[in-house]
C-alpha positions in Angstrom: 59.6 141.6 65.0 60.0 138.0 64.6 60.2 138.5 60.8 63.0 141.1 61.3 64.9 138.6 63.5 64.6 135.7 61.0 65.7 138.1 58.1 68.8 139.1 60.1 69.8 135.5 60.5 69.1 134.5 56.9 71.2 137.3 55.7 73.8 136.6 58.2 74.1 133.0 57.1 74.3 134.2 53.6 77.1 136.6 54.5 74.9 139.4 53.1 75.1 141.4 56.5 78.2 143.7 56.5 80.5 143.7 59.5 79.3 147.2 60.5 75.8 145.8 60.8 76.7 143.1 63.3 76.6 143.7 67.0 79.7 143.8 69.1 79.8 141.7 72.2 81.4 142.9 75.4 81.9 140.5 78.3 82.5 142.1 81.7 83.6 139.4 84.1 84.3 139.8 87.8 85.6 137.1 90.2 84.3 135.5 93.3 80.8 137.2 93.8 77.5 136.0 94.8 74.5 137.9 94.0 73.7 138.6 97.6 76.4 141.1 97.5 75.1 143.2 94.5 72.6 146.1 95.1 70.2 145.1 92.3 69.8 141.7 93.8 68.5 143.2 96.9 71.5 144.2 99.0 70.9 147.8 100.3 74.3 147.9 101.9 76.2 147.3 98.6 78.0 150.1 96.7 77.3 148.8 93.1 75.7 151.8 91.2 77.2 150.9 87.8 76.2 147.3 88.0 72.7 148.2 89.2 72.2 150.7 86.4 73.2 148.1 83.9 70.5 145.7 85.5 67.9 148.4 85.5 68.3 149.3 81.6 69.0 145.6 80.8 68.0 142.0 81.8 68.9 140.6 85.3 69.0 136.9 85.6 67.9 135.6 89.0 68.8 132.0 88.2 72.3 131.9 86.7 74.8 129.5 87.9 78.5 128.6 87.5 79.2 125.0 86.6 82.0 124.9 89.2 82.8 126.6 92.6 86.3 127.7 91.7 87.8 129.9 88.9 89.8 127.3 86.8 87.0 124.7 86.7 84.4 127.3 85.9 86.6 128.9 83.2 87.3 125.6 81.7 83.5 125.1 81.0 83.0 128.6 80.0 85.8 128.6 77.3 85.1 125.1 75.9 81.3 124.8 76.5 81.9 121.3 77.9 81.4 120.1 81.5 84.6 119.6 83.5 83.3 116.1 84.6 83.3 115.0 81.0 86.8 116.5 80.1 88.5 115.7 83.5 89.2 119.4 84.1 87.3 119.8 87.5 90.4 119.7 89.7 91.9 123.1 90.4 95.4 123.7 89.1 95.5 120.6 86.9 96.4 120.4 83.1 95.0 117.2 81.7 94.6 117.0 77.8 91.3 117.5 76.0 90.6 116.4 72.3 91.9 118.5 69.7 88.7 119.1 68.3 87.4 120.9 71.4 88.1 124.5 70.8 87.8 127.7 72.8 84.5 129.0 71.6 85.9 132.3 70.3 87.7 130.3 67.7 84.2 130.0 66.0 83.7 133.8 66.3 86.9 134.3 64.5 85.5 132.1 61.8 82.5 134.4 61.4 84.8 137.5 61.0 84.9 138.8 64.7 87.9 140.2 66.3 88.4 138.4 69.7 90.3 139.9 72.6 90.8 138.8 76.2 92.1 141.0 79.0 93.8 139.2 80.6 92.8 136.1 82.6 92.6 132.7 81.1 93.1 129.8 83.7 91.5 127.3 81.6 92.8 124.3 83.5 93.8 122.3 80.4 97.1 121.0 78.8 98.7 122.9 75.9 96.9 126.1 77.1 99.2 128.4 75.3 98.3 126.9 71.8 94.7 126.7 72.8 94.8 130.4 73.8 96.4 131.4 70.5 93.8 129.6 68.5 90.9 131.1 70.4 92.0 134.8 70.7 93.4 137.4 68.2 94.9 139.1 71.3 95.1 138.0 75.0 97.1 140.3 77.2 96.7 143.0 79.9 96.4 145.4 77.0 93.9 143.4 75.0 90.8 145.4 73.8 88.6 146.1 70.8 91.2 148.6 69.7 93.1 146.0 67.7 90.3 145.2 65.4 90.1 145.9 61.6 88.1 148.8 60.2 84.3 148.2 60.8 85.1 144.7 62.1 82.8 143.5 64.8 84.5 142.4 68.1 84.0 140.0 70.9 86.0 141.4 73.9 86.4 140.1 77.4 87.6 142.3 80.4 88.1 140.5 83.6 88.2 142.5 86.9 90.0 140.7 89.7 89.4 143.2 92.5 86.8 141.3 94.0 88.8 137.9 94.0 89.4 136.0 97.1 92.8 137.3 97.5 91.5 140.7 98.2 88.6 139.7 100.2 90.2 137.4 102.6 93.7 135.6 101.6 96.1 138.6 101.3 97.3 140.2 104.4 95.2 143.3 105.6 98.1 145.6 104.7 97.9 144.4 101.1 94.2 144.8 101.1 94.5 148.4 102.4 97.2 149.1 99.7 95.3 147.6 96.7 91.6 148.1 97.6 91.0 150.4 100.7 93.4 153.1 99.5 92.1 152.9 95.9 88.7 154.1 96.9 87.6 157.6 97.4 86.6 158.3 101.1 83.0 158.7 100.3 83.0 155.2 98.6 84.5 153.3 101.6 82.1 151.0 103.4 82.6 150.7 107.1 82.8 147.6 109.3 79.3 148.4 110.7 77.6 149.3 107.6 76.4 145.8 106.6 74.7 142.6 107.9 76.8 139.6 108.6 75.7 136.2 107.1 74.4 134.1 110.0 76.9 131.3 109.6 79.6 133.8 110.9 80.2 135.1 114.4 79.3 138.7 114.5 82.2 140.2 116.3 84.4 143.3 115.6 87.3 141.1 114.2 85.1 139.3 111.8 83.4 142.5 110.7 86.8 144.1 110.0 87.5 141.1 107.7 84.1 140.8 106.1 84.1 144.6 105.1 86.8 143.6 102.6 84.0 141.9 100.7 82.1 145.1 100.2 84.8 147.5 99.7 86.4 145.0 97.0 83.2 144.9 95.1 82.9 148.7 95.2 86.3 149.2 93.6 85.3 146.6 91.0 82.1 148.5 90.4 84.1 151.8 90.0 86.4 150.0 87.4 83.5 148.8 85.4 82.2 152.3 85.1 85.5 153.4 83.7 85.4 150.7 81.1 81.8 151.5 80.1 82.8 155.2 79.7 85.6 154.2 77.3 83.1 152.2 75.3 81.0 155.3 75.2 84.0 157.6 74.3 84.8 155.2 71.5 81.3 155.7 70.2 80.7 151.9 70.3 78.1 151.5 72.9 75.1 151.9 70.6 76.4 148.9 68.7 77.5 146.6 71.6 75.6 144.0 73.6 77.1 143.8 77.1 77.2 140.8 79.4 78.1 141.1 82.9 78.7 138.1 85.4 81.0 136.6 88.1 82.9 133.5 87.5 81.4 131.6 90.6 80.2 132.3 94.1 81.5 134.7 96.8 85.2 134.0 97.7 84.7 133.5 101.6 84.7 130.4 103.8 81.7 128.1 103.0 81.0 129.8 99.7 83.7 129.5 97.0 85.0 125.9 96.7 81.8 124.4 98.4 79.3 122.6 96.5 76.0 124.6 97.5 74.2 127.6 96.1 76.6 130.1 97.8 79.5 128.5 95.7 77.4 128.2 92.3 75.0 131.0 92.1 76.3 134.3 90.3 75.0 137.7 89.3 74.2 137.7 85.6 73.1 140.7 83.4 72.7 141.3 79.7 72.3 144.9 78.4 71.1 145.5 74.8 71.4 148.7 73.0 68.3 150.2 71.2 69.7 148.9 67.9 69.7 145.3 68.9 67.0 145.1 71.3 65.0 142.9 68.8 67.5 140.2 69.6 66.4 140.0 73.2 63.9 137.3 73.5 62.5 138.9 76.8 60.9 141.8 75.2 60.4 144.5 77.8 61.1 142.5 80.8 63.9 143.6 83.1 64.2 140.3 85.1 64.4 136.8 83.9 64.2 133.6 85.8 65.3 131.5 83.1 67.7 128.8 84.3 71.1 129.3 82.8 74.6 127.8 83.5 78.1 128.6 82.2 77.8 125.5 79.8 75.3 127.7 77.9 77.6 130.6 77.2 79.7 129.5 74.4 76.7 127.9 72.4 74.7 131.1 73.1 77.2 133.5 71.7 77.9 131.3 68.6 74.3 130.9 68.0 73.4 134.6 68.5 76.0 135.6 65.9 74.8 132.9 63.2 77.3 130.3 63.8 77.1 126.6 63.9 77.3 125.2 67.4 79.7 122.0 67.5 78.1 118.8 68.6 80.3 118.5 71.8 78.7 121.6 73.2 75.7 120.3 75.1 74.6 123.7 76.7 71.4 125.4 75.8 71.6 128.6 73.7 69.5 131.2 75.3 69.8 133.8 72.5 69.8 133.5 68.6 67.4 132.2 66.1 67.5 128.7 67.3 67.1 129.5 70.9 66.3 126.3 72.7 63.6 125.7 75.3 64.2 126.3 79.0 65.5 123.3 81.0 63.9 122.4 84.3 67.1 121.2 86.0 70.7 121.8 85.6 73.6 119.6 86.9 76.7 121.3 88.7 79.8 120.0 90.3 82.8 120.7 92.4 86.0 118.6 93.0 89.5 119.1 94.3 90.5 122.7 95.1 94.2 123.1 95.5 95.1 120.5 98.2 91.5 120.1 99.3 90.0 116.9 98.1 86.3 116.7 97.4 83.5 115.3 95.1 80.1 117.1 95.0 77.4 116.9 92.4 74.5 119.3 92.6 71.2 120.0 90.8 69.2 123.2 90.8 66.0 124.4 89.5 66.6 127.9 90.6 64.5 127.6 93.6 66.2 124.7 95.2 69.8 123.3 95.3 70.2 119.7 96.0 73.8 118.5 96.6 75.2 115.0 96.9 78.3 114.9 99.0 80.2 111.8 97.9 82.9 112.4 100.5 80.9 113.6 103.3 83.6 113.0 105.9 85.2 116.2 104.7 83.5 119.4 106.2 82.2 122.5 104.3 85.1 124.5 105.5 87.8 121.9 104.6 91.6 122.4 104.8 92.6 124.4 101.7 95.7 126.5 102.2 94.5 129.5 100.3 91.6 129.7 102.9 93.6 128.8 105.9 96.2 131.7 105.5 93.4 134.1 105.7 92.6 136.0 109.0 89.0 135.5 108.6 89.4 131.8 108.6 91.9 132.0 111.5 89.3 133.9 113.6 86.7 131.4 112.8 88.8 128.5 113.8 89.9 130.2 117.0 86.3 130.9 117.9 85.5 127.3 117.3 88.2 126.1 119.5 87.0 128.4 122.4 83.5 127.5 122.0 82.2 130.9 120.9 80.2 129.7 117.8 76.6 128.7 117.8 75.3 125.5 116.3 75.0 126.9 112.7 78.4 128.5 112.9 80.3 125.4 114.2 78.3 123.0 111.9 80.3 124.1 108.9 83.5 122.5 110.4 81.8 119.2 111.0 81.3 116.3 108.6 78.6 117.1 106.1 75.4 115.2 105.6 75.4 112.9 102.5 72.7 115.0 100.9 71.6 118.7 101.4 68.5 120.4 100.0 68.3 124.2 100.3 65.5 126.6 99.3 67.9 129.3 98.0 64.9 131.5 97.2 63.8 131.9 100.8 66.9 130.8 102.7 69.6 132.7 100.8 72.3 131.8 103.3 71.4 128.1 103.2 70.9 127.5 106.9 68.2 124.9 106.9 68.7 121.4 105.2 65.4 120.3 103.9 66.7 116.8 102.7 65.1 114.9 105.6 61.9 117.0 105.7 59.0 114.9 104.4 57.3 117.8 102.9 60.2 118.1 100.3 60.4 114.4 99.5 59.2 114.8 96.0 61.5 117.7 95.3 64.5 115.7 96.8 63.7 112.4 94.8 63.2 114.3 91.5 66.6 116.0 91.7 68.3 112.8 92.9 66.9 111.0 89.9 68.0 113.8 87.5 71.5 113.8 89.0 71.8 109.9 88.7 70.5 109.8 85.1 72.8 112.7 84.0 75.9 111.4 85.6 75.3 107.8 84.0 74.7 109.4 80.7 77.8 111.6 80.9 80.1 108.8 82.6 81.6 111.3 84.9 85.3 110.7 84.6 86.1 112.5 87.8 84.8 109.5 89.8 88.2 108.2 88.9 90.8 109.0 91.7 93.2 111.6 90.2 95.9 109.1 90.5 94.3 107.3 87.6 93.6 110.4 85.5 97.3 111.4 85.7 98.1 107.9 84.2 95.2 108.0 81.5 96.3 111.5 80.4 99.8 110.2 79.3 98.3 108.3 76.4 94.9 109.6 75.7 92.4 112.3 76.9 90.2 111.5 79.9 87.2 112.8 77.8 87.7 110.0 75.3 88.7 107.3 77.7 85.3 107.4 79.6 83.4 106.7 76.5 84.8 103.2 76.1 82.9 100.7 78.4 85.7 98.4 78.3 87.9 101.0 80.0 85.4 102.5 82.3 82.6 100.5 83.8 80.9 103.6 85.2 77.4 101.9 86.0 79.0 99.6 88.5 81.3 102.3 89.8 78.6 104.8 90.4 76.4 102.2 92.0 79.0 101.6 94.6 80.0 105.3 95.0 76.2 106.1 95.5 76.5 104.2 98.9 79.1 106.8 100.2 77.9 108.5 103.3 75.0 106.0 103.9 75.5 104.4 107.3 74.4 101.1 108.7 75.0 97.4 108.7 73.3 97.0 105.2 75.7 99.5 103.6 78.7 98.2 105.5 78.3 94.7 104.3 77.9 96.0 100.6 81.0 98.0 100.9 83.1 95.3 102.5 81.9 93.0 99.8 83.1 95.5 97.2 86.5 95.7 98.7 87.1 92.4 96.8 85.6 93.5 93.5 87.7 92.9 90.4 87.4 96.6 89.3 90.0 98.7 91.2 87.8 101.8 90.9 84.8 100.0 92.5 87.1 98.9 95.4 88.3 102.5 95.7 84.6 103.7 96.2 84.0 100.9 98.6 86.8 102.1 100.7 85.7 105.8 100.4 82.1 104.8 101.5 83.6 103.0 104.7 85.4 106.3 105.7 81.8 107.4 106.9 80.9 104.1 108.8 80.9 104.1 112.6 83.6 102.2 114.5 81.2 99.9 116.1 79.8 98.7 112.8 83.5 98.2 111.4 84.6 96.2 114.4 83.3 92.9 112.9 85.1 93.6 109.6 88.6 94.3 110.9 90.0 91.2 109.3 88.6 92.3 105.8 90.0 95.9 106.5 93.5 94.5 107.4 93.5 92.4 104.1 92.5 95.5 102.1 95.2 97.4 103.7 97.6 95.5 101.4 95.6 96.2 98.2 97.7 96.5 95.1 95.8 99.6 94.1 97.4 102.4 96.1 94.2 104.6 96.5 92.5 101.7 98.1 95.3 100.8 100.4 95.7 104.5 101.5 92.0 104.9 102.3 91.8 101.7 104.2 95.0 102.7 106.2 93.1 105.9 107.2 90.1 104.0 108.3 92.2 101.7 110.4 94.3 104.4 111.9 91.4 106.7 112.6 88.9 104.2 114.0 91.3 101.6 115.7 94.7 103.5 116.0 96.5 100.6 114.1 100.3 101.2 114.0 100.9 99.3 110.9 98.2 101.6 109.1 100.0 104.8 110.3 103.3 103.2 108.9 101.7 102.7 105.4 100.2 106.2 105.5 103.6 107.7 106.3 105.2 105.8 103.5 102.6 107.1 101.1 103.0 110.7 102.3 106.6 110.5 100.9 105.5 108.8 97.7 106.8 110.4 94.4 103.5 110.4 92.9 102.0 113.7 94.0 98.4 112.4 93.9 99.2 109.6 96.4 101.1 111.7 98.7 98.3 114.4 98.6 95.7 111.8 99.4 97.6 110.4 102.3 98.3 114.0 103.9 94.8 115.1 103.3 93.3 112.3 105.2 95.8 112.9 108.0 94.7 116.5 108.2 91.3 115.4 109.8 92.8 112.8 112.3 92.0 113.4 115.9 95.7 112.4 116.7 98.2 113.5 114.0 101.4 113.0 116.0 102.6 110.0 114.0 102.7 112.1 110.9 104.4 115.3 112.0 108.0 114.3 111.4 107.2 113.0 107.8 105.2 116.2 106.9 108.0 118.5 108.4 110.6 116.6 106.4 108.5 116.9 103.1 108.8 120.7 103.4 112.5 120.5 103.0 112.1 118.6 99.6 113.4 120.8 96.6 110.7 121.7 94.1 107.9 120.2 96.3 104.6 119.9 94.4 102.5 123.0 95.1 99.6 120.9 96.3 101.7 119.0 98.6 103.3 122.0 100.0 99.8 123.6 100.7 98.7 120.6 102.5 101.9 120.2 104.7 101.6 123.9 105.6 98.0 123.4 106.6 98.8 120.3 108.6 101.6 122.0 110.6 99.7 125.3 111.2 96.7 123.5 112.3 98.7 121.2 114.5 100.4 124.1 116.1 97.0 125.8 117.0 95.8 122.4 118.5 98.7 122.2 120.7 98.3 126.1 121.8 94.6 125.2 122.6 
């Protein structure tokens, strides 16, 4: 068998394998789905017979992870094969430039003679996306399919199903859900409100069940549509020559999963199906389940490698198919950053059994203010139950400040309810993952430790990807040393952070201020003079963050005045930072007028509008309570 595989790749490299003797590749992607909601992953309540059959006949991966927790960041890594924290593409709905030599990986398949089609989602989160798409795909539209290929030309075709997207499962009105999901299902396929188990971090009430049933029915509709696509593949007499990939773009689109840097945000269902003709290309033999650790960084290199192409140097992922298949990796590094109006920075490490996450902004809760979540009825029910003390400790915890570190056993604690970070039994697991994260981030020079205010400025003259590589520009070692103090509480850390408020590097000063956000008022009392001086720092992200500290901890009127001024700043990144801080203040009254007037601004930035809407709606609820 190995000789056959080697011969195939030798002939392929010599262009002696004719087009008709090369496998087609079909990618079936779905949105916002964790494996916990798929039948073949153990959920007996799920209605996913098509996906389950694909898994039974193919290879089901138990340790597949998205590199991000929201679609645009995830798809940025999928299409380029490069991590978002190297390119600066981790912030949702941003369009920062990447180097011209970074191509969409289908570009390399076209060079191998493949017809490439994408139906239809792109959302790659980069500048010049239109040209990038044109270079990568022969056809990219709602009608794109393998039909446009030449005679006997092999194809790489992507079909994206959005029926399980967060819009359907929570953010749309219930009437929209009924029209576009419930009414599209045959009666026998509909899953009732009492036909499933609720995750324990949700209050098990009739109102919550009504909303959560949307998840199951949306996935059921998705499964039905996948079935129709596979039927078309069969009818076109292509299935016997097509390798099928199935996966979701990141975790489930519900509060605490999507957008949140834990296993529920990263872990995805992932299946590969080989027709009999191409089963020799499977390195898993007769196995039906693989625990191999893979991430979205691997997908582009894997397809290029499988089809006999040369993987470009900037792709650092591990090809898990093809002749030069690489050895398994023990750990993988994942990330999550700003999502719409919700600021954040989390870096995570997994080995498949555990997920370790470092929250560099732990003062922001797991369920943070993101307008697309806040408009959802399920989130409104949760916040209402929280205000009326109807939630238990686990259910209310997700609205509180996060620990600086979490460690979950995602193999035995699938809902991630028990943080093992302070359990001495898991000290070595924690330390190994922490060390891996530190070394990988330092090696990569994570550009997203820059405030977005800076990334916008950098992007006007060069790419963040290339900027980070120049030590004269970006002193990441020093920046990361100070950022690593964020969330650590106590006199020792306060002193270090106050000292670094005077550092010559503005990004170091920024991270010193971020770290002080988590310190207790009593410890900060002795350093009010230093904070008052830093309030007038000439670097706006420092001034804004220190203003937030002084207002929240000491109710300083001049701090509120400065924050109000920055809320109205023409630079949307500074405005968003200011409003985002204000969203979590106990007393927001001084900012109501400013936020209300901002909403009257013509052509208001999308992120600013979302933050303002969250502010006013949540303030209204507070007053009602």
